[in-house]
C-alpha positions as CSV (number, residue, x, y, z in Angstrom):
1,M,17.9,28.0,28.5
2,E,15.5,27.0,31.2
3,T,11.8,26.6,30.7
4,L,9.8,29.7,31.4
5,A,8.8,29.9,35.0
6,S,5.4,31.1,36.3
7,R,5.3,34.9,36.1
8,T,3.0,37.8,35.4
9,T,2.1,38.3,31.8
10,S,4.3,41.4,31.5
11,D,7.3,39.3,32.5
12,V,6.9,36.7,29.7
13,P,9.2,37.5,26.8
14,Y,8.1,37.6,23.3
15,S,9.3,35.1,20.7
16,H,11.7,37.6,19.1
17,E,13.2,38.4,22.5
18,L,14.3,34.7,23.2
19,A,17.7,33.3,22.4
20,W,16.7,31.2,19.4
21,P,19.5,29.1,17.7
22,E,20.9,31.1,14.8
23,S,20.0,28.2,12.5
24,L,16.3,28.7,13.3
25,G,15.6,32.3,14.1
26,P,12.5,33.3,16.0
27,F,9.3,31.4,15.3
28,E,7.0,33.4,13.0
29,A,3.7,31.7,12.2
30,Q,3.3,33.7,8.9
31,D,6.8,32.9,7.7
32,F,6.2,30.6,4.7
33,E,9.6,28.9,5.3
34,V,8.5,28.0,8.8
35,Q,5.3,26.6,7.4
36,K,7.1,24.3,5.1
37,D,8.9,22.5,7.9
38,P,8.0,23.8,11.4
39,F,9.3,20.8,13.3
40,A,12.7,22.1,14.4
41,H,11.0,25.2,15.8
42,Y,8.5,23.0,17.6
43,A,11.2,21.0,19.2
44,W,13.0,24.1,20.6
45,M,9.6,25.5,21.8
46,R,8.7,22.3,23.6
47,K,12.0,22.4,25.5
48,H,12.5,26.1,26.1
49,A,9.1,27.9,25.6
50,P,6.2,25.5,25.7
51,V,3.9,28.5,25.9
52,L,5.3,31.0,23.4
53,R,4.2,34.6,23.4
54,T,4.2,36.4,20.0
55,K,3.4,39.9,19.1
56,T,1.0,40.7,16.2
57,P,-0.4,44.1,15.1
58,G,-3.8,43.3,16.7
59,A,-3.0,41.4,19.9
60,D,-0.6,38.9,21.5
61,V,-0.9,35.3,20.3
62,W,0.1,32.4,22.5
63,F,1.4,29.1,21.0
64,I,1.1,25.9,23.0
65,S,3.3,23.0,21.8
66,R,3.6,20.1,24.3
67,F,1.4,17.1,23.9
68,A,-0.1,17.1,27.5
69,D,-0.9,20.8,27.3
70,V,-2.4,20.6,23.8
71,Q,-4.6,17.6,24.8
72,A,-5.7,19.3,28.0
73,A,-6.7,22.4,26.1
74,L,-8.6,20.4,23.5
75,R,-10.6,18.8,26.4
76,A,-11.3,22.2,28.1
77,H,-13.5,23.7,25.4
78,K,-15.2,26.0,27.9
79,V,-11.9,27.6,28.7
80,F,-10.3,27.4,25.3
81,S,-13.2,28.5,23.1
82,S,-13.4,28.0,19.3
83,V,-15.5,31.2,18.9
84,V,-12.5,33.4,18.2
85,V,-14.6,35.8,16.2
86,D,-18.0,36.7,17.7
87,P,-20.4,36.5,16.0
88,P,-18.8,33.9,13.8
89,P,-18.5,35.2,10.2
90,L,-19.2,31.7,8.8
91,V,-21.2,28.8,10.0
92,F,-18.3,26.4,10.2
93,L,-17.9,23.8,12.9
94,T,-14.4,25.0,13.6
95,L,-15.7,28.5,14.6
96,L,-18.5,27.2,16.9
97,D,-18.9,26.0,20.5
98,P,-21.8,24.0,22.0
99,P,-24.7,24.1,21.7
100,D,-24.5,25.3,18.0
101,Q,-21.5,23.1,17.3
102,T,-23.2,20.0,18.8
103,R,-26.5,20.7,17.0
104,L,-24.9,21.0,13.5
105,R,-22.5,18.1,14.1
106,Q,-25.5,15.9,14.9
107,V,-27.1,16.8,11.6
108,V,-24.6,14.6,9.7
109,A,-23.0,12.5,12.4
110,A,-24.6,9.3,11.2
111,T,-23.1,9.9,7.7
112,F,-19.6,9.7,9.0
113,T,-19.7,6.7,11.3
114,P,-17.3,3.8,10.5
115,K,-20.2,1.6,9.3
116,A,-21.6,4.4,7.0
117,V,-18.3,5.3,5.4
118,A,-17.4,1.7,4.9
119,R,-20.1,1.5,2.2
120,L,-18.0,3.9,0.1
121,E,-15.0,1.5,-0.1
122,D,-15.7,0.2,-3.6
123,Q,-16.3,3.7,-5.0
124,I,-13.1,5.0,-3.4
125,R,-11.1,2.1,-4.6
126,H,-12.5,2.6,-8.2
127,F,-11.3,6.2,-8.2
128,A,-7.9,5.3,-6.5
129,N,-7.2,2.7,-9.2
130,Q,-8.2,5.1,-12.0
131,Y,-6.1,8.0,-10.8
132,V,-3.0,6.0,-9.7
133,D,-3.1,4.0,-13.0
134,A,-3.1,7.3,-14.9
135,L,-0.1,8.5,-12.9
136,V,1.8,5.3,-13.6
137,D,0.9,5.3,-17.3
138,A,2.4,8.8,-17.6
139,G,5.5,7.8,-15.8
140,G,4.8,10.3,-13.1
141,G,3.5,13.9,-12.7
142,D,2.0,16.0,-9.9
143,A,0.8,13.4,-7.4
144,V,-1.4,16.0,-5.6
145,D,-3.3,17.1,-8.7
146,A,-3.3,13.7,-10.4
147,V,-4.2,11.5,-7.5
148,A,-4.7,13.0,-4.0
149,L,-6.9,15.9,-4.9
150,R,-9.0,14.2,-7.5
151,L,-9.6,11.1,-5.2
152,T,-10.7,13.1,-2.2
153,M,-12.8,15.6,-4.2
154,A,-14.6,12.8,-6.1
155,T,-15.3,11.0,-2.8
156,I,-16.7,14.0,-0.9
157,S,-18.7,15.1,-4.0
158,G,-20.4,11.7,-4.2
159,L,-21.0,11.6,-0.4
160,L,-22.5,15.0,-0.2
161,G,-24.3,14.9,-3.5
162,V,-22.6,18.1,-4.6
163,P,-21.7,17.6,-8.3
164,A,-18.0,18.3,-9.1
165,S,-18.0,17.7,-12.9
166,D,-15.9,20.8,-13.5
167,F,-12.9,19.8,-11.4
168,E,-10.9,23.0,-12.0
169,Q,-13.9,25.3,-11.1
170,M,-14.5,23.3,-7.9
171,K,-10.8,23.5,-7.0
172,A,-10.7,27.2,-7.6
173,W,-13.8,27.8,-5.4
174,S,-12.4,25.5,-2.7
175,D,-9.1,27.5,-2.7
176,D,-11.0,30.8,-2.5
177,M,-13.2,29.4,0.3
178,S,-10.1,28.4,2.3
179,S,-8.5,31.7,1.7
180,Y,-11.6,33.6,2.7
181,F,-12.0,31.6,5.8
182,G,-8.4,32.3,6.8
183,R,-8.9,36.0,6.2
184,V,-12.2,36.6,8.1
185,A,-11.6,34.1,10.9
186,R,-7.9,33.6,11.3
187,N,-6.4,37.0,10.5
188,A,-4.6,35.5,7.5
189,P,-3.8,37.7,4.4
190,G,-6.3,36.2,2.1
191,S,-6.3,36.8,-1.7
192,A,-7.8,39.3,-4.1
193,T,-10.4,36.8,-5.4
194,D,-11.4,34.9,-2.2
195,E,-14.5,36.8,-1.3
196,Q,-16.1,36.7,-4.7
197,G,-15.1,33.0,-5.1
198,A,-16.6,32.2,-1.7
199,Q,-19.8,33.9,-2.6
200,D,-20.0,32.1,-6.0
201,F,-19.4,28.8,-4.2
202,F,-22.2,29.6,-1.7
203,A,-24.5,30.3,-4.6
204,Y,-23.6,27.0,-6.2
205,I,-24.2,25.1,-2.9
206,K,-27.5,26.9,-2.4
207,A,-28.7,25.9,-5.9
208,T,-27.7,22.3,-5.1
209,L,-29.6,22.3,-1.9
210,E,-32.7,23.8,-3.6
211,R,-32.6,21.0,-6.2
212,S,-31.9,18.1,-4.0
213,A,-34.3,19.0,-1.2
214,G,-37.2,18.2,-3.5
215,T,-35.9,14.7,-4.5
216,S,-35.8,11.4,-2.8
217,E,-32.0,11.3,-2.9
218,E,-30.2,9.9,0.2
219,T,-27.3,12.3,0.0
220,V,-26.1,14.8,2.6
221,S,-27.0,17.8,0.5
222,A,-30.6,16.5,0.1
223,H,-30.8,15.9,3.9
224,I,-29.5,19.4,4.7
225,G,-31.7,20.9,2.0
226,R,-34.8,19.2,3.5
227,L,-33.9,20.5,7.0
228,W,-33.6,24.0,5.6
229,K,-37.0,23.8,3.9
230,Q,-38.5,22.4,7.1
231,G,-37.2,25.4,9.1
232,V,-34.8,23.2,11.2
233,L,-31.8,25.1,9.6
234,T,-31.7,28.6,8.3
235,E,-30.6,29.2,4.7
236,R,-27.3,30.6,6.0
237,E,-26.7,27.6,8.2
238,A,-27.5,25.1,5.5
239,T,-25.5,26.8,2.8
240,H,-22.4,27.5,4.9
241,F,-22.4,24.1,6.6
242,C,-22.6,22.2,3.4
243,A,-19.8,24.3,1.9
244,F,-17.7,23.6,5.1
245,L,-18.3,19.8,4.7
246,F,-17.2,19.9,1.1
247,V,-14.0,21.9,1.7
248,A,-13.1,20.2,5.0
249,G,-14.0,16.8,3.5
250,H,-11.2,16.9,0.9
251,E,-8.7,19.6,1.8
252,T,-7.0,17.9,4.8
253,T,-7.2,14.4,3.3
254,T,-5.6,15.6,0.1
255,V,-2.5,16.8,2.1
256,L,-2.5,13.6,4.1
257,I,-2.2,11.5,0.9
258,A,0.3,13.9,-0.5
259,N,2.4,13.4,2.7
260,A,2.1,9.7,2.2
261,F,3.7,10.0,-1.3
262,V,6.5,12.0,0.3
263,Q,7.2,9.4,2.9
264,M,7.2,6.6,0.4
265,A,9.7,8.4,-1.7
266,E,11.9,9.1,1.3
267,Q,11.8,5.5,2.5
268,P,11.6,3.3,-0.5
269,D,11.4,0.1,1.7
270,L,7.9,1.2,2.7
271,L,6.5,0.5,-0.7
272,A,7.8,-3.1,-0.8
273,R,6.5,-3.7,2.7
274,L,3.1,-2.4,2.1
275,R,2.9,-4.3,-1.2
276,A,3.8,-7.5,0.6
277,Q,1.7,-6.7,3.7
278,P,-1.3,-4.6,2.6
279,A,-2.9,-5.2,6.0
280,D,-0.3,-2.8,7.4
281,A,-1.8,0.1,5.5
282,P,-3.9,1.4,8.5
283,R,-0.8,1.5,10.6
284,F,1.0,3.5,7.9
285,V,-1.9,6.0,7.8
286,E,-2.0,6.5,11.5
287,E,1.7,7.1,11.6
288,I,1.5,9.6,8.8
289,A,-1.3,11.4,10.7
290,R,1.0,11.6,13.7
291,Y,4.3,12.2,12.0
292,K,3.2,14.7,9.3
293,G,-0.4,15.6,10.3
294,T,-2.1,17.9,8.0
295,V,-3.5,20.3,10.6
296,Q,-0.7,22.2,12.3
297,R,-2.6,24.9,14.2
298,L,-6.0,25.1,16.0
299,S,-7.2,28.6,17.0
300,R,-8.8,29.3,20.3
301,I,-9.6,32.2,22.6
302,T,-9.4,31.9,26.4
303,R,-12.7,32.6,28.3
304,E,-10.8,33.0,31.6
305,A,-7.2,33.3,32.7
306,V,-5.5,29.9,32.6
307,E,-2.1,28.6,33.6
308,V,-0.3,26.4,31.2
309,A,3.2,25.0,31.8
310,G,3.8,27.6,34.5
311,V,2.7,30.6,32.3
312,T,-0.6,32.4,33.0
313,I,-2.4,33.2,29.8
314,P,-4.9,36.1,30.4
315,A,-8.6,35.8,29.6
316,Q,-9.6,36.8,26.1
317,S,-6.2,35.9,24.7
318,F,-5.8,34.4,21.3
319,V,-4.2,30.9,21.5
320,K,-2.9,28.6,18.9
321,L,-2.7,24.9,19.8
322,L,-0.1,23.0,17.8
323,P,-1.1,19.3,17.2
324,G,1.8,18.9,14.8
325,S,4.2,19.7,17.6
326,A,2.2,17.7,20.2
327,N,2.6,14.6,18.0
328,R,6.4,15.0,18.0
329,D,6.6,15.3,21.8
330,E,9.2,12.8,23.0
331,D,7.4,12.6,26.4
332,R,4.5,11.0,24.6
333,F,6.0,9.3,21.6
334,P,9.6,8.0,22.0
335,H,11.8,8.8,19.1
336,A,9.0,11.0,17.8
337,D,11.0,12.5,15.0
338,R,11.4,9.0,13.4
339,F,8.7,7.6,11.1
340,D,7.9,4.2,12.5
341,M,4.7,2.5,11.4
342,D,5.2,-0.2,14.0
343,R,4.9,2.2,16.9
344,D,1.9,2.6,19.2
345,T,0.2,5.8,17.8
346,A,-2.8,5.6,20.2
347,G,-3.8,9.0,21.4
348,H,-2.2,11.1,18.7
349,V,-4.0,14.3,17.9
350,G,-3.6,14.2,14.1
351,F,-7.4,14.1,13.8
352,G,-8.0,16.4,16.8
353,H,-9.3,15.5,20.2
354,G,-12.4,16.0,22.3
355,I,-15.6,17.6,21.0
356,H,-13.8,19.1,18.1
357,S,-12.2,15.8,16.9
358,C,-12.4,15.5,13.1
359,L,-15.9,14.7,12.0
360,G,-14.6,13.0,8.9
361,A,-11.8,11.1,10.6
362,H,-13.2,7.7,9.6
363,L,-13.6,8.7,6.0
364,A,-10.1,10.2,6.0
365,R,-8.7,6.9,7.4
366,L,-10.6,4.9,4.8
367,E,-9.4,7.1,1.9
368,G,-5.8,7.0,3.2
369,R,-5.8,3.2,3.6
370,I,-7.2,2.6,0.1
371,A,-4.8,5.1,-1.5
372,T,-1.9,3.5,0.3
373,E,-2.9,0.0,-0.8
374,V,-3.4,1.0,-4.4
375,I,-0.1,3.0,-4.6
376,A,1.8,0.1,-3.1
377,A,0.1,-2.4,-5.5
378,R,0.6,-0.3,-8.6
379,I,3.9,1.5,-8.1
380,G,7.2,-0.4,-8.0
381,H,9.5,2.7,-7.8
382,L,8.7,6.2,-6.6
383,E,11.0,9.2,-6.3
384,L,10.6,12.9,-6.1
385,D,11.3,14.8,-9.3
386,A,14.4,16.8,-8.5
387,A,13.8,19.1,-11.4
388,K,10.5,20.2,-9.9
389,P,10.7,20.8,-6.2
390,P,7.6,20.4,-4.1
391,V,5.3,23.4,-3.6
392,Y,4.0,23.7,-0.1
393,V,0.6,24.9,1.3
394,V,1.1,28.5,2.4
395,G,-1.2,31.4,3.0
396,G,-0.2,32.9,6.3
397,N,-2.4,31.0,8.7
398,M,-0.4,27.8,8.9
399,A,-3.5,25.8,9.3
400,N,-2.4,23.0,7.0
401,S,1.1,21.8,6.3
402,G,2.2,19.7,3.4
403,P,2.6,19.7,-0.4
404,S,0.2,21.5,-2.7
405,A,2.1,20.3,-5.7
406,L,4.4,17.2,-5.6
407,H,6.0,16.1,-8.8
408,V,7.1,12.5,-8.8
409,K,8.7,9.9,-11.1
410,V,7.2,6.4,-11.0
411,R,7.7,3.0,-12.5
412,P,5.0,0.2,-12.4
413,V,5.4,-2.9,-10.4
């Protein structure tokens, strides 16, 4: 099948009207099976329908899959706007455009510079050793719950100054917050508990800001709390933004580390190499971010008609950019479907691109590097537990892709 030629919108077929291979079936973003492993669909889309039109009950949604097109759209924030719901239901950076996005990002930008996050290395390594050692002592278990989630949640809690002593409660609130965000901002199904859980989490964050604003603490929550009390931020901005930083600060990095466990289990030689050459850990993290990046879909709305890959997308259209597909584009990364930590990963969009590049990318890289080093140093053998298949992140909005539960068997070095 030839790539779609330029034509009027009414001439562009929908996903379900295309001649998909029988082994795949049409691309459906809310199909949980597609969410688990979308890469075969992406490959077909890049070749045959790089701008894929899909029908939803509310409106058409357009998916953009090629690297050059995704990168160009991420650069063109005035055309591809992040304000897909106006007014935004939550004060989250991913729902804002400049100047609001720029103003809020600058509030904490200094906290997430390479120099600033480097000061957290000893703390992160302490937690990584603690949680990996516990996994090794137990002979295995759920690597997500036992290592990835606890490490990233402990890190962001300490950085923000948001106490997370009750791990299970914080995890439940975080899950509800993500579900609520997906429902009110991404047209995802949501859950029965998400709104109440989100409101309880906001109340907890507000109380934390109230307490820390009056102290001399040098935490992010204290800084945001003082800006609120000084009138620089509204209560809503301060509360929502701090909640966003907490959830975004651990959720995607949790899946990144979980995907690292998967890759090490699938390619056992990686453990031996990383143990012998720990300086290769940053290369491993960059390739994981490219090969199995956490964020698979970025939502935008077009502010004007725009032509992409010969297809004209009308103004006010809902668009989904697919960084996970872009990072598998053979035109940008030769042999893209092969994990190769020696490749040149420069320019990958696993941490976004442009003004919406990941605020916490340096922190995520640091956590990923330290986790990789500790796993390789402590674990001599790693395999997936065949009796307990992985459980994948689902929920209808396909924002994140990777394991939410990953049972492994391990033996110490």
